[in-house]
All heavy atoms as atom14 arrays in JSON, in Angstrom:
{
  "sequence": "MTSVDGIGSLLSDARTNLETDRVFALALFMAIFWNVIKSCITFLFRSRVSLPTHLNK",
  "atom14_mask": [
    [1, 1, 1, 1, 1, 1, 1, 1, 0, 0, 0, 0, 0, 0],
    [1, 1, 1, 1, 1, 1, 1, 0, 0, 0, 0, 0, 0, 0],
    [1, 1, 1, 1, 1, 1, 0, 0, 0, 0, 0, 0, 0, 0],
    [1, 1, 1, 1, 1, 1, 1, 0, 0, 0, 0, 0, 0, 0],
    [1, 1, 1, 1, 1, 1, 1, 1, 0, 0, 0, 0, 0, 0],
    [1, 1, 1, 1, 0, 0, 0, 0, 0, 0, 0, 0, 0, 0],
    [1, 1, 1, 1, 1, 1, 1, 1, 0, 0, 0, 0, 0, 0],
    [1, 1, 1, 1, 0, 0, 0, 0, 0, 0, 0, 0, 0, 0],
    [1, 1, 1, 1, 1, 1, 0, 0, 0, 0, 0, 0, 0, 0],
    [1, 1, 1, 1, 1, 1, 1, 1, 0, 0, 0, 0, 0, 0],
    [1, 1, 1, 1, 1, 1, 1, 1, 0, 0, 0, 0, 0, 0],
    [1, 1, 1, 1, 1, 1, 0, 0, 0, 0, 0, 0, 0, 0],
    [1, 1, 1, 1, 1, 1, 1, 1, 0, 0, 0, 0, 0, 0],
    [1, 1, 1, 1, 1, 0, 0, 0, 0, 0, 0, 0, 0, 0],
    [1, 1, 1, 1, 1, 1, 1, 1, 1, 1, 1, 0, 0, 0],
    [1, 1, 1, 1, 1, 1, 1, 0, 0, 0, 0, 0, 0, 0],
    [1, 1, 1, 1, 1, 1, 1, 1, 0, 0, 0, 0, 0, 0],
    [1, 1, 1, 1, 1, 1, 1, 1, 0, 0, 0, 0, 0, 0],
    [1, 1, 1, 1, 1, 1, 1, 1, 1, 0, 0, 0, 0, 0],
    [1, 1, 1, 1, 1, 1, 1, 0, 0, 0, 0, 0, 0, 0],
    [1, 1, 1, 1, 1, 1, 1, 1, 0, 0, 0, 0, 0, 0],
    [1, 1, 1, 1, 1, 1, 1, 1, 1, 1, 1, 0, 0, 0],
    [1, 1, 1, 1, 1, 1, 1, 0, 0, 0, 0, 0, 0, 0],
    [1, 1, 1, 1, 1, 1, 1, 1, 1, 1, 1, 0, 0, 0],
    [1, 1, 1, 1, 1, 0, 0, 0, 0, 0, 0, 0, 0, 0],
    [1, 1, 1, 1, 1, 1, 1, 1, 0, 0, 0, 0, 0, 0],
    [1, 1, 1, 1, 1, 0, 0, 0, 0, 0, 0, 0, 0, 0],
    [1, 1, 1, 1, 1, 1, 1, 1, 0, 0, 0, 0, 0, 0],
    [1, 1, 1, 1, 1, 1, 1, 1, 1, 1, 1, 0, 0, 0],
    [1, 1, 1, 1, 1, 1, 1, 1, 0, 0, 0, 0, 0, 0],
    [1, 1, 1, 1, 1, 0, 0, 0, 0, 0, 0, 0, 0, 0],
    [1, 1, 1, 1, 1, 1, 1, 1, 0, 0, 0, 0, 0, 0],
    [1, 1, 1, 1, 1, 1, 1, 1, 1, 1, 1, 0, 0, 0],
    [1, 1, 1, 1, 1, 1, 1, 1, 1, 1, 1, 1, 1, 1],
    [1, 1, 1, 1, 1, 1, 1, 1, 0, 0, 0, 0, 0, 0],
    [1, 1, 1, 1, 1, 1, 1, 0, 0, 0, 0, 0, 0, 0],
    [1, 1, 1, 1, 1, 1, 1, 1, 0, 0, 0, 0, 0, 0],
    [1, 1, 1, 1, 1, 1, 1, 1, 1, 0, 0, 0, 0, 0],
    [1, 1, 1, 1, 1, 1, 0, 0, 0, 0, 0, 0, 0, 0],
    [1, 1, 1, 1, 1, 1, 0, 0, 0, 0, 0, 0, 0, 0],
    [1, 1, 1, 1, 1, 1, 1, 1, 0, 0, 0, 0, 0, 0],
    [1, 1, 1, 1, 1, 1, 1, 0, 0, 0, 0, 0, 0, 0],
    [1, 1, 1, 1, 1, 1, 1, 1, 1, 1, 1, 0, 0, 0],
    [1, 1, 1, 1, 1, 1, 1, 1, 0, 0, 0, 0, 0, 0],
    [1, 1, 1, 1, 1, 1, 1, 1, 1, 1, 1, 0, 0, 0],
    [1, 1, 1, 1, 1, 1, 1, 1, 1, 1, 1, 0, 0, 0],
    [1, 1, 1, 1, 1, 1, 0, 0, 0, 0, 0, 0, 0, 0],
    [1, 1, 1, 1, 1, 1, 1, 1, 1, 1, 1, 0, 0, 0],
    [1, 1, 1, 1, 1, 1, 1, 0, 0, 0, 0, 0, 0, 0],
    [1, 1, 1, 1, 1, 1, 0, 0, 0, 0, 0, 0, 0, 0],
    [1, 1, 1, 1, 1, 1, 1, 1, 0, 0, 0, 0, 0, 0],
    [1, 1, 1, 1, 1, 1, 1, 0, 0, 0, 0, 0, 0, 0],
    [1, 1, 1, 1, 1, 1, 1, 0, 0, 0, 0, 0, 0, 0],
    [1, 1, 1, 1, 1, 1, 1, 1, 1, 1, 0, 0, 0, 0],
    [1, 1, 1, 1, 1, 1, 1, 1, 0, 0, 0, 0, 0, 0],
    [1, 1, 1, 1, 1, 1, 1, 1, 0, 0, 0, 0, 0, 0],
    [1, 1, 1, 1, 1, 1, 1, 1, 1, 0, 0, 0, 0, 0]
  ],
  "atom14_positions": [
    [[-10.45, 4.3, -0.48], [-9.35, 3.83, 0.41], [-8.67, 2.6, -0.28], [-9.24, 1.81, -0.93], [-9.86, 3.38, 1.71], [-8.96, 2.95, 2.64], [-9.56, 2.49, 4.26], [-9.63, 3.95, 5.07], [0.0, 0.0, 0.0], [0.0, 0.0, 0.0], [0.0, 0.0, 0.0], [0.0, 0.0, 0.0], [0.0, 0.0, 0.0], [0.0, 0.0, 0.0]],
    [[-7.38, 2.61, -0.19], [-6.54, 1.65, -0.72], [-5.87, 0.9, 0.35], [-5.75, 1.16, 1.43], [-5.41, 2.14, -1.7], [-4.64, 3.04, -1.0], [-6.1, 3.01, -2.86], [0.0, 0.0, 0.0], [0.0, 0.0, 0.0], [0.0, 0.0, 0.0], [0.0, 0.0, 0.0], [0.0, 0.0, 0.0], [0.0, 0.0, 0.0], [0.0, 0.0, 0.0]],
    [[-5.26, -0.35, -0.12], [-4.52, -1.03, 0.91], [-3.06, -0.42, 1.11], [-2.79, 0.43, 0.41], [-4.36, -2.49, 0.39], [-3.52, -2.49, -0.71], [0.0, 0.0, 0.0], [0.0, 0.0, 0.0], [0.0, 0.0, 0.0], [0.0, 0.0, 0.0], [0.0, 0.0, 0.0], [0.0, 0.0, 0.0], [0.0, 0.0, 0.0], [0.0, 0.0, 0.0]],
    [[-2.51, -0.91, 2.13], [-1.24, -0.21, 2.58], [-0.07, -0.77, 1.76], [1.02, -0.27, 1.84], [-1.01, -0.2, 4.05], [-2.08, 0.48, 4.79], [-0.88, -1.74, 4.58], [0.0, 0.0, 0.0], [0.0, 0.0, 0.0], [0.0, 0.0, 0.0], [0.0, 0.0, 0.0], [0.0, 0.0, 0.0], [0.0, 0.0, 0.0], [0.0, 0.0, 0.0]],
    [[-0.17, -1.91, 1.06], [0.82, -2.41, 0.28], [0.3, -2.98, -1.13], [-0.89, -2.95, -1.3], [1.45, -3.62, 1.04], [0.51, -4.73, 1.34], [-0.76, -4.58, 1.21], [0.93, -5.77, 1.91], [0.0, 0.0, 0.0], [0.0, 0.0, 0.0], [0.0, 0.0, 0.0], [0.0, 0.0, 0.0], [0.0, 0.0, 0.0], [0.0, 0.0, 0.0]],
    [[1.32, -3.21, -1.97], [0.88, -3.61, -3.25], [1.07, -2.5, -4.36], [1.3, -1.27, -3.96], [0.0, 0.0, 0.0], [0.0, 0.0, 0.0], [0.0, 0.0, 0.0], [0.0, 0.0, 0.0], [0.0, 0.0, 0.0], [0.0, 0.0, 0.0], [0.0, 0.0, 0.0], [0.0, 0.0, 0.0], [0.0, 0.0, 0.0], [0.0, 0.0, 0.0]],
    [[0.94, -2.92, -5.59], [1.1, -1.98, -6.73], [0.04, -0.88, -6.79], [0.22, 0.13, -7.19], [1.34, -2.81, -8.03], [2.05, -1.98, -8.95], [-0.01, -3.37, -8.54], [2.63, -2.7, -10.18], [0.0, 0.0, 0.0], [0.0, 0.0, 0.0], [0.0, 0.0, 0.0], [0.0, 0.0, 0.0], [0.0, 0.0, 0.0], [0.0, 0.0, 0.0]],
    [[-1.22, -1.38, -6.42], [-2.3, -0.28, -6.5], [-2.06, 0.74, -5.54], [-2.31, 2.0, -5.81], [0.0, 0.0, 0.0], [0.0, 0.0, 0.0], [0.0, 0.0, 0.0], [0.0, 0.0, 0.0], [0.0, 0.0, 0.0], [0.0, 0.0, 0.0], [0.0, 0.0, 0.0], [0.0, 0.0, 0.0], [0.0, 0.0, 0.0], [0.0, 0.0, 0.0]],
    [[-1.54, 0.47, -4.35], [-1.19, 1.52, -3.28], [-0.09, 2.37, -3.81], [-0.15, 3.59, -3.69], [-0.81, 0.82, -2.06], [-0.34, 1.76, -1.11], [0.0, 0.0, 0.0], [0.0, 0.0, 0.0], [0.0, 0.0, 0.0], [0.0, 0.0, 0.0], [0.0, 0.0, 0.0], [0.0, 0.0, 0.0], [0.0, 0.0, 0.0], [0.0, 0.0, 0.0]],
    [[0.91, 1.73, -4.47], [1.99, 2.64, -5.03], [1.55, 3.49, -6.03], [1.89, 4.69, -6.11], [3.1, 1.64, -5.56], [3.95, 0.71, -4.56], [4.78, -0.12, -5.31], [4.73, 1.83, -3.66], [0.0, 0.0, 0.0], [0.0, 0.0, 0.0], [0.0, 0.0, 0.0], [0.0, 0.0, 0.0], [0.0, 0.0, 0.0], [0.0, 0.0, 0.0]],
    [[0.68, 3.06, -6.98], [0.05, 3.81, -8.02], [-0.76, 5.0, -7.49], [-0.63, 6.22, -7.93], [-0.73, 2.93, -8.88], [-1.2, 3.67, -10.24], [-0.05, 4.27, -11.08], [-2.09, 2.6, -11.15], [0.0, 0.0, 0.0], [0.0, 0.0, 0.0], [0.0, 0.0, 0.0], [0.0, 0.0, 0.0], [0.0, 0.0, 0.0], [0.0, 0.0, 0.0]],
    [[-1.58, 4.71, -6.49], [-2.47, 5.74, -5.7], [-1.6, 6.81, -5.08], [-1.84, 7.97, -5.36], [-3.38, 5.08, -4.77], [-4.13, 6.01, -4.21], [0.0, 0.0, 0.0], [0.0, 0.0, 0.0], [0.0, 0.0, 0.0], [0.0, 0.0, 0.0], [0.0, 0.0, 0.0], [0.0, 0.0, 0.0], [0.0, 0.0, 0.0], [0.0, 0.0, 0.0]],
    [[-0.59, 6.41, -4.47], [0.31, 7.39, -3.76], [0.99, 8.25, -4.78], [1.18, 9.46, -4.59], [1.36, 6.54, -2.86], [0.63, 6.04, -1.73], [-0.51, 6.4, -1.22], [1.35, 5.15, -0.97], [0.0, 0.0, 0.0], [0.0, 0.0, 0.0], [0.0, 0.0, 0.0], [0.0, 0.0, 0.0], [0.0, 0.0, 0.0], [0.0, 0.0, 0.0]],
    [[1.51, 7.64, -5.87], [2.21, 8.32, -6.99], [1.23, 9.4, -7.55], [1.74, 10.48, -7.9], [2.8, 7.49, -7.96], [0.0, 0.0, 0.0], [0.0, 0.0, 0.0], [0.0, 0.0, 0.0], [0.0, 0.0, 0.0], [0.0, 0.0, 0.0], [0.0, 0.0, 0.0], [0.0, 0.0, 0.0], [0.0, 0.0, 0.0], [0.0, 0.0, 0.0]],
    [[-0.01, 8.98, -7.9], [-0.87, 9.85, -8.38], [-1.17, 11.03, -7.55], [-1.27, 12.21, -7.86], [-2.2, 9.13, -8.85], [-2.17, 8.47, -10.05], [-3.46, 7.81, -10.41], [-4.54, 8.41, -9.67], [-5.81, 7.82, -9.63], [-6.05, 6.76, -10.2], [-6.69, 8.46, -8.92], [0.0, 0.0, 0.0], [0.0, 0.0, 0.0], [0.0, 0.0, 0.0]],
    [[-1.35, 10.74, -6.23], [-1.71, 11.78, -5.3], [-0.61, 12.82, -5.06], [-0.87, 13.98, -5.05], [-2.05, 11.14, -3.83], [-3.08, 10.17, -4.02], [-2.43, 12.16, -2.87], [0.0, 0.0, 0.0], [0.0, 0.0, 0.0], [0.0, 0.0, 0.0], [0.0, 0.0, 0.0], [0.0, 0.0, 0.0], [0.0, 0.0, 0.0], [0.0, 0.0, 0.0]],
    [[0.6, 12.32, -5.15], [1.8, 13.16, -4.92], [2.26, 13.79, -6.32], [3.44, 14.33, -6.33], [2.94, 12.36, -4.3], [2.54, 11.97, -2.91], [1.78, 12.64, -2.25], [3.03, 10.76, -2.55], [0.0, 0.0, 0.0], [0.0, 0.0, 0.0], [0.0, 0.0, 0.0], [0.0, 0.0, 0.0], [0.0, 0.0, 0.0], [0.0, 0.0, 0.0]],
    [[1.53, 13.52, -7.4], [1.96, 14.06, -8.75], [3.37, 13.51, -9.21], [4.11, 14.34, -9.78], [1.88, 15.52, -8.82], [0.42, 16.21, -8.51], [0.49, 17.67, -8.52], [-0.48, 15.7, -9.54], [0.0, 0.0, 0.0], [0.0, 0.0, 0.0], [0.0, 0.0, 0.0], [0.0, 0.0, 0.0], [0.0, 0.0, 0.0], [0.0, 0.0, 0.0]],
    [[3.72, 12.41, -8.91], [4.95, 11.69, -9.29], [4.71, 11.02, -10.62], [4.57, 9.83, -10.72], [5.45, 10.75, -8.21], [5.76, 11.37, -6.9], [6.08, 10.37, -5.88], [5.81, 9.25, -6.05], [6.4, 10.89, -4.81], [0.0, 0.0, 0.0], [0.0, 0.0, 0.0], [0.0, 0.0, 0.0], [0.0, 0.0, 0.0], [0.0, 0.0, 0.0]],
    [[4.63, 11.84, -11.74], [4.27, 11.31, -12.99], [5.21, 10.29, -13.54], [4.82, 9.32, -14.2], [4.09, 12.45, -14.13], [5.33, 13.25, -14.11], [2.94, 13.33, -13.75], [0.0, 0.0, 0.0], [0.0, 0.0, 0.0], [0.0, 0.0, 0.0], [0.0, 0.0, 0.0], [0.0, 0.0, 0.0], [0.0, 0.0, 0.0], [0.0, 0.0, 0.0]],
    [[6.44, 10.47, -13.26], [7.4, 9.31, -13.64], [7.24, 8.12, -13.03], [7.23, 7.04, -13.77], [8.9, 9.85, -13.49], [9.1, 10.28, -11.94], [8.24, 10.48, -11.27], [10.46, 10.22, -11.56], [0.0, 0.0, 0.0], [0.0, 0.0, 0.0], [0.0, 0.0, 0.0], [0.0, 0.0, 0.0], [0.0, 0.0, 0.0], [0.0, 0.0, 0.0]],
    [[6.83, 8.01, -11.9], [6.43, 6.86, -11.07], [5.17, 6.21, -11.62], [4.95, 5.11, -11.8], [6.4, 7.03, -9.59], [6.22, 5.68, -8.85], [6.16, 5.85, -7.35], [7.58, 5.94, -7.06], [8.13, 5.83, -5.79], [7.28, 5.9, -4.79], [9.41, 5.98, -5.49], [0.0, 0.0, 0.0], [0.0, 0.0, 0.0], [0.0, 0.0, 0.0]],
    [[4.22, 7.09, -11.89], [2.9, 6.56, -12.47], [3.11, 5.94, -13.76], [2.68, 4.84, -14.09], [1.99, 7.76, -12.58], [0.7, 7.41, -13.26], [1.57, 8.28, -11.28], [0.0, 0.0, 0.0], [0.0, 0.0, 0.0], [0.0, 0.0, 0.0], [0.0, 0.0, 0.0], [0.0, 0.0, 0.0], [0.0, 0.0, 0.0], [0.0, 0.0, 0.0]],
    [[3.92, 6.52, -14.68], [4.25, 5.94, -15.91], [5.02, 4.64, -15.85], [4.76, 3.57, -16.55], [5.0, 6.94, -16.86], [4.11, 7.93, -17.44], [4.37, 9.28, -17.32], [2.92, 7.57, -18.2], [3.51, 10.4, -17.84], [2.05, 8.65, -18.74], [2.45, 9.91, -18.6], [0.0, 0.0, 0.0], [0.0, 0.0, 0.0], [0.0, 0.0, 0.0]],
    [[5.99, 4.6, -15.0], [6.77, 3.36, -14.78], [5.93, 2.24, -14.18], [6.07, 1.04, -14.58], [7.98, 3.61, -13.72], [0.0, 0.0, 0.0], [0.0, 0.0, 0.0], [0.0, 0.0, 0.0], [0.0, 0.0, 0.0], [0.0, 0.0, 0.0], [0.0, 0.0, 0.0], [0.0, 0.0, 0.0], [0.0, 0.0, 0.0], [0.0, 0.0, 0.0]],
    [[4.93, 2.6, -13.22], [4.14, 1.55, -12.71], [3.14, 1.01, -13.78], [2.89, -0.09, -13.86], [3.38, 2.06, -11.46], [4.25, 2.1, -10.21], [3.44, 3.01, -9.1], [4.68, 0.83, -9.74], [0.0, 0.0, 0.0], [0.0, 0.0, 0.0], [0.0, 0.0, 0.0], [0.0, 0.0, 0.0], [0.0, 0.0, 0.0], [0.0, 0.0, 0.0]],
    [[2.59, 1.98, -14.44], [1.74, 1.61, -15.51], [2.35, 0.73, -16.65], [1.8, -0.25, -17.16], [1.15, 2.9, -16.31], [0.0, 0.0, 0.0], [0.0, 0.0, 0.0], [0.0, 0.0, 0.0], [0.0, 0.0, 0.0], [0.0, 0.0, 0.0], [0.0, 0.0, 0.0], [0.0, 0.0, 0.0], [0.0, 0.0, 0.0], [0.0, 0.0, 0.0]],
    [[3.65, 1.16, -17.02], [4.32, 0.33, -17.9], [4.61, -1.12, -17.36], [4.49, -2.08, -18.07], [5.73, 1.0, -18.32], [6.63, 0.27, -19.24], [5.87, 0.08, -20.64], [7.87, 0.89, -19.44], [0.0, 0.0, 0.0], [0.0, 0.0, 0.0], [0.0, 0.0, 0.0], [0.0, 0.0, 0.0], [0.0, 0.0, 0.0], [0.0, 0.0, 0.0]],
    [[4.96, -1.18, -16.16], [5.24, -2.48, -15.52], [4.0, -3.35, -15.42], [4.0, -4.47, -15.87], [5.78, -2.2, -14.01], [5.69, -3.53, -13.25], [6.83, -4.38, -13.41], [4.86, -3.8, -12.39], [6.83, -5.54, -12.67], [4.82, -5.09, -11.65], [5.84, -5.93, -11.82], [0.0, 0.0, 0.0], [0.0, 0.0, 0.0], [0.0, 0.0, 0.0]],
    [[2.87, -2.63, -15.14], [1.59, -3.46, -15.21], [1.18, -3.96, -16.64], [0.74, -5.06, -16.7], [0.41, -2.58, -14.57], [0.6, -2.48, -13.08], [-0.77, -1.53, -12.31], [-0.83, -0.02, -12.88], [0.0, 0.0, 0.0], [0.0, 0.0, 0.0], [0.0, 0.0, 0.0], [0.0, 0.0, 0.0], [0.0, 0.0, 0.0], [0.0, 0.0, 0.0]],
    [[1.47, -3.13, -17.56], [1.15, -3.61, -18.98], [2.0, -4.79, -19.38], [1.5, -5.77, -20.01], [1.43, -2.34, -19.92], [0.0, 0.0, 0.0], [0.0, 0.0, 0.0], [0.0, 0.0, 0.0], [0.0, 0.0, 0.0], [0.0, 0.0, 0.0], [0.0, 0.0, 0.0], [0.0, 0.0, 0.0], [0.0, 0.0, 0.0], [0.0, 0.0, 0.0]],
    [[3.23, -4.65, -19.1], [4.25, -5.73, -19.36], [3.88, -6.98, -18.67], [3.75, -8.06, -19.25], [5.69, -5.31, -19.18], [6.0, -4.31, -20.1], [6.57, -6.45, -19.25], [7.4, -3.6, -19.89], [0.0, 0.0, 0.0], [0.0, 0.0, 0.0], [0.0, 0.0, 0.0], [0.0, 0.0, 0.0], [0.0, 0.0, 0.0], [0.0, 0.0, 0.0]],
    [[3.61, -6.84, -17.54], [3.26, -7.93, -16.45], [1.99, -8.66, -16.93], [1.88, -9.84, -17.08], [3.0, -7.59, -15.11], [2.75, -8.54, -14.09], [3.81, -9.55, -13.76], [1.65, -8.77, -13.45], [3.62, -10.6, -12.89], [1.36, -9.85, -12.68], [2.41, -10.65, -12.3], [0.0, 0.0, 0.0], [0.0, 0.0, 0.0], [0.0, 0.0, 0.0]],
    [[0.96, -7.81, -17.41], [-0.29, -8.42, -18.0], [-0.06, -9.2, -19.24], [-0.59, -10.16, -19.47], [-1.36, -7.24, -18.07], [-2.52, -7.71, -18.91], [-2.78, -7.44, -20.15], [-3.44, -8.79, -18.48], [-3.94, -8.18, -20.58], [-4.22, -8.97, -19.49], [-3.6, -9.59, -17.25], [-5.43, -9.89, -19.39], [-4.7, -10.37, -17.3], [-5.61, -10.54, -18.28]],
    [[0.75, -8.64, -20.04], [1.16, -9.32, -21.38], [1.85, -10.68, -21.09], [1.59, -11.6, -21.82], [1.8, -8.37, -22.34], [0.85, -7.46, -22.98], [-0.21, -7.79, -23.39], [1.24, -6.18, -23.09], [0.0, 0.0, 0.0], [0.0, 0.0, 0.0], [0.0, 0.0, 0.0], [0.0, 0.0, 0.0], [0.0, 0.0, 0.0], [0.0, 0.0, 0.0]],
    [[2.64, -10.65, -20.19], [3.38, -11.92, -19.81], [2.35, -12.9, -19.27], [2.37, -14.09, -19.72], [4.55, -11.71, -18.79], [5.0, -12.95, -18.19], [5.62, -10.78, -19.43], [0.0, 0.0, 0.0], [0.0, 0.0, 0.0], [0.0, 0.0, 0.0], [0.0, 0.0, 0.0], [0.0, 0.0, 0.0], [0.0, 0.0, 0.0], [0.0, 0.0, 0.0]],
    [[1.64, -12.48, -18.47], [0.52, -13.47, -17.85], [-0.36, -14.0, -18.93], [-0.77, -15.11, -19.02], [-0.37, -12.8, -16.7], [0.61, -12.49, -15.5], [-1.49, -13.59, -16.32], [1.2, -13.7, -14.84], [0.0, 0.0, 0.0], [0.0, 0.0, 0.0], [0.0, 0.0, 0.0], [0.0, 0.0, 0.0], [0.0, 0.0, 0.0], [0.0, 0.0, 0.0]],
    [[-0.9, -12.97, -19.87], [-1.76, -13.4, -20.97], [-1.05, -14.39, -21.81], [-1.62, -15.32, -22.3], [-2.13, -12.09, -21.62], [-3.25, -12.33, -22.69], [-3.72, -11.1, -23.31], [-2.68, -10.5, -24.17], [-3.14, -9.41, -24.97], [0.0, 0.0, 0.0], [0.0, 0.0, 0.0], [0.0, 0.0, 0.0], [0.0, 0.0, 0.0], [0.0, 0.0, 0.0]],
    [[0.27, -14.21, -22.15], [0.92, -15.06, -23.05], [1.13, -16.44, -22.49], [0.9, -17.46, -23.12], [2.36, -14.5, -23.42], [2.26, -13.38, -24.04], [0.0, 0.0, 0.0], [0.0, 0.0, 0.0], [0.0, 0.0, 0.0], [0.0, 0.0, 0.0], [0.0, 0.0, 0.0], [0.0, 0.0, 0.0], [0.0, 0.0, 0.0], [0.0, 0.0, 0.0]],
    [[1.33, -16.5, -21.13], [1.47, -17.82, -20.42], [0.18, -18.58, -20.52], [0.08, -19.82, -20.73], [1.88, -17.56, -19.04], [3.55, -17.16, -18.79], [0.0, 0.0, 0.0], [0.0, 0.0, 0.0], [0.0, 0.0, 0.0], [0.0, 0.0, 0.0], [0.0, 0.0, 0.0], [0.0, 0.0, 0.0], [0.0, 0.0, 0.0], [0.0, 0.0, 0.0]],
    [[-0.95, -17.92, -20.25], [-2.27, -18.58, -20.31], [-2.57, -18.96, -21.73], [-3.09, -20.01, -21.93], [-3.38, -17.47, -19.79], [-3.23, -17.29, -18.24], [-4.82, -18.03, -20.09], [-4.0, -16.19, -17.73], [0.0, 0.0, 0.0], [0.0, 0.0, 0.0], [0.0, 0.0, 0.0], [0.0, 0.0, 0.0], [0.0, 0.0, 0.0], [0.0, 0.0, 0.0]],
    [[-2.37, -18.06, -22.62], [-2.54, -18.6, -24.14], [-1.61, -19.77, -24.5], [-2.14, -20.59, -25.14], [-2.19, -17.31, -25.03], [-3.03, -16.29, -24.64], [-2.38, -17.68, -26.47], [0.0, 0.0, 0.0], [0.0, 0.0, 0.0], [0.0, 0.0, 0.0], [0.0, 0.0, 0.0], [0.0, 0.0, 0.0], [0.0, 0.0, 0.0], [0.0, 0.0, 0.0]],
    [[-0.45, -19.74, -24.06], [0.34, -20.89, -24.27], [-0.18, -22.06, -23.78], [-0.18, -23.26, -24.28], [1.83, -20.58, -23.84], [2.75, -21.85, -23.91], [3.34, -22.15, -25.13], [3.02, -22.53, -22.8], [4.11, -23.17, -25.23], [3.87, -23.68, -22.93], [4.37, -24.06, -24.24], [0.0, 0.0, 0.0], [0.0, 0.0, 0.0], [0.0, 0.0, 0.0]],
    [[-0.53, -22.08, -22.43], [-1.15, -23.2, -21.83], [-2.36, -23.79, -22.43], [-2.66, -24.9, -22.62], [-1.35, -22.95, -20.26], [-0.11, -22.81, -19.41], [-0.55, -22.33, -18.06], [0.71, -24.07, -19.36], [0.0, 0.0, 0.0], [0.0, 0.0, 0.0], [0.0, 0.0, 0.0], [0.0, 0.0, 0.0], [0.0, 0.0, 0.0], [0.0, 0.0, 0.0]],
    [[-3.21, -22.75, -22.84], [-4.52, -23.14, -23.51], [-4.22, -23.71, -24.85], [-4.88, -24.8, -25.12], [-5.39, -21.94, -23.65], [-6.68, -22.15, -24.46], [-7.6, -22.86, -23.74], [-6.84, -21.7, -25.71], [-8.91, -23.12, -24.35], [-8.04, -22.19, -26.38], [-9.01, -22.79, -25.64], [0.0, 0.0, 0.0], [0.0, 0.0, 0.0], [0.0, 0.0, 0.0]],
    [[-3.3, -23.18, -25.66], [-3.0, -23.89, -26.95], [-2.33, -25.19, -26.85], [-2.48, -26.01, -27.77], [-2.17, -22.89, -27.73], [-2.92, -21.74, -28.27], [-2.13, -20.88, -29.22], [-2.96, -19.73, -29.72], [-2.42, -18.75, -30.25], [-1.04, -18.83, -30.58], [-3.15, -17.73, -30.75], [0.0, 0.0, 0.0], [0.0, 0.0, 0.0], [0.0, 0.0, 0.0]],
    [[-1.58, -25.42, -25.75], [-0.95, -26.68, -25.69], [-1.93, -27.86, -25.21], [-1.69, -28.9, -25.64], [0.25, -26.69, -24.69], [-0.4, -26.4, -23.35], [0.0, 0.0, 0.0], [0.0, 0.0, 0.0], [0.0, 0.0, 0.0], [0.0, 0.0, 0.0], [0.0, 0.0, 0.0], [0.0, 0.0, 0.0], [0.0, 0.0, 0.0], [0.0, 0.0, 0.0]],
    [[-3.01, -27.41, -24.8], [-4.1, -28.42, -24.23], [-5.18, -28.56, -25.28], [-5.8, -29.65, -25.39], [-4.74, -27.98, -22.94], [-3.68, -27.93, -21.85], [-4.25, -28.22, -20.49], [-3.33, -27.99, -19.43], [-2.7, -29.08, -18.81], [-2.83, -30.31, -19.35], [-1.73, -28.79, -17.9], [0.0, 0.0, 0.0], [0.0, 0.0, 0.0], [0.0, 0.0, 0.0]],
    [[-5.41, -27.7, -26.23], [-6.45, -27.65, -27.23], [-5.89, -27.66, -28.58], [-5.02, -26.78, -28.88], [-7.46, -26.5, -26.92], [-8.52, -26.53, -28.04], [-8.07, -26.54, -25.59], [0.0, 0.0, 0.0], [0.0, 0.0, 0.0], [0.0, 0.0, 0.0], [0.0, 0.0, 0.0], [0.0, 0.0, 0.0], [0.0, 0.0, 0.0], [0.0, 0.0, 0.0]],
    [[-6.07, -28.64, -29.35], [-5.57, -28.66, -30.68], [-6.7, -28.22, -31.64], [-7.84, -28.65, -31.69], [-5.18, -30.04, -31.06], [-6.19, -30.96, -31.04], [0.0, 0.0, 0.0], [0.0, 0.0, 0.0], [0.0, 0.0, 0.0], [0.0, 0.0, 0.0], [0.0, 0.0, 0.0], [0.0, 0.0, 0.0], [0.0, 0.0, 0.0], [0.0, 0.0, 0.0]],
    [[-6.25, -27.09, -32.47], [-7.25, -26.52, -33.28], [-7.1, -27.34, -34.75], [-6.12, -27.9, -34.98], [-6.96, -25.1, -33.49], [-7.26, -24.19, -32.26], [-6.75, -22.81, -32.62], [-8.68, -24.24, -31.89], [0.0, 0.0, 0.0], [0.0, 0.0, 0.0], [0.0, 0.0, 0.0], [0.0, 0.0, 0.0], [0.0, 0.0, 0.0], [0.0, 0.0, 0.0]],
    [[-8.16, -27.27, -35.51], [-8.05, -27.73, -36.85], [-6.96, -27.1, -37.62], [-6.69, -25.86, -37.34], [-9.44, -27.46, -37.47], [-10.32, -27.34, -36.31], [-9.5, -26.79, -35.18], [0.0, 0.0, 0.0], [0.0, 0.0, 0.0], [0.0, 0.0, 0.0], [0.0, 0.0, 0.0], [0.0, 0.0, 0.0], [0.0, 0.0, 0.0], [0.0, 0.0, 0.0]],
    [[-6.29, -27.66, -38.53], [-5.02, -27.13, -39.19], [-5.43, -25.9, -39.93], [-4.59, -24.94, -39.92], [-4.52, -28.12, -40.13], [-5.48, -28.48, -41.13], [-4.01, -29.3, -39.37], [0.0, 0.0, 0.0], [0.0, 0.0, 0.0], [0.0, 0.0, 0.0], [0.0, 0.0, 0.0], [0.0, 0.0, 0.0], [0.0, 0.0, 0.0], [0.0, 0.0, 0.0]],
    [[-6.57, -25.71, -40.44], [-6.92, -24.44, -41.14], [-7.0, -23.21, -40.23], [-7.04, -22.15, -40.73], [-8.09, -24.59, -42.18], [-9.32, -24.79, -41.38], [-9.7, -26.0, -40.86], [-10.41, -23.83, -41.17], [-10.94, -25.85, -40.24], [-11.35, -24.59, -40.48], [0.0, 0.0, 0.0], [0.0, 0.0, 0.0], [0.0, 0.0, 0.0], [0.0, 0.0, 0.0]],
    [[-7.38, -23.49, -38.96], [-7.51, -22.43, -38.04], [-6.26, -22.04, -37.26], [-6.15, -21.16, -36.55], [-8.69, -22.74, -37.04], [-10.0, -22.87, -37.58], [-11.04, -23.22, -36.51], [-10.38, -21.55, -38.06], [0.0, 0.0, 0.0], [0.0, 0.0, 0.0], [0.0, 0.0, 0.0], [0.0, 0.0, 0.0], [0.0, 0.0, 0.0], [0.0, 0.0, 0.0]],
    [[-5.29, -23.06, -37.22], [-4.07, -22.92, -36.45], [-2.94, -22.29, -37.32], [-2.1, -22.91, -37.72], [-3.68, -24.24, -35.93], [-2.73, -24.31, -34.81], [-2.31, -23.26, -34.22], [-2.19, -25.45, -34.53], [0.0, 0.0, 0.0], [0.0, 0.0, 0.0], [0.0, 0.0, 0.0], [0.0, 0.0, 0.0], [0.0, 0.0, 0.0], [0.0, 0.0, 0.0]],
    [[-3.05, -20.99, -37.27], [-2.03, -20.25, -38.09], [-1.25, -19.34, -37.25], [-1.53, -18.81, -36.24], [-2.7, -19.47, -39.2], [-3.27, -20.19, -40.3], [-3.93, -19.32, -41.39], [-4.48, -20.23, -42.42], [-5.0, -19.45, -43.54], [0.0, 0.0, 0.0], [0.0, 0.0, 0.0], [0.0, 0.0, 0.0], [0.0, 0.0, 0.0], [0.0, 0.0, 0.0]]
  ]
}
């Protein structure tokens, strides 16, 4: 059972209804969104922690 709102629900409904274009679009959106979040976390981590110069390439 899924929730009635959110991206997981949209993805589940699209899979159930065989809407492959929507499944691919949602998967692409989630991949891009995840990479943006990961980049933000990496940026914040690197700005707070200074690595030795030979490791910071």
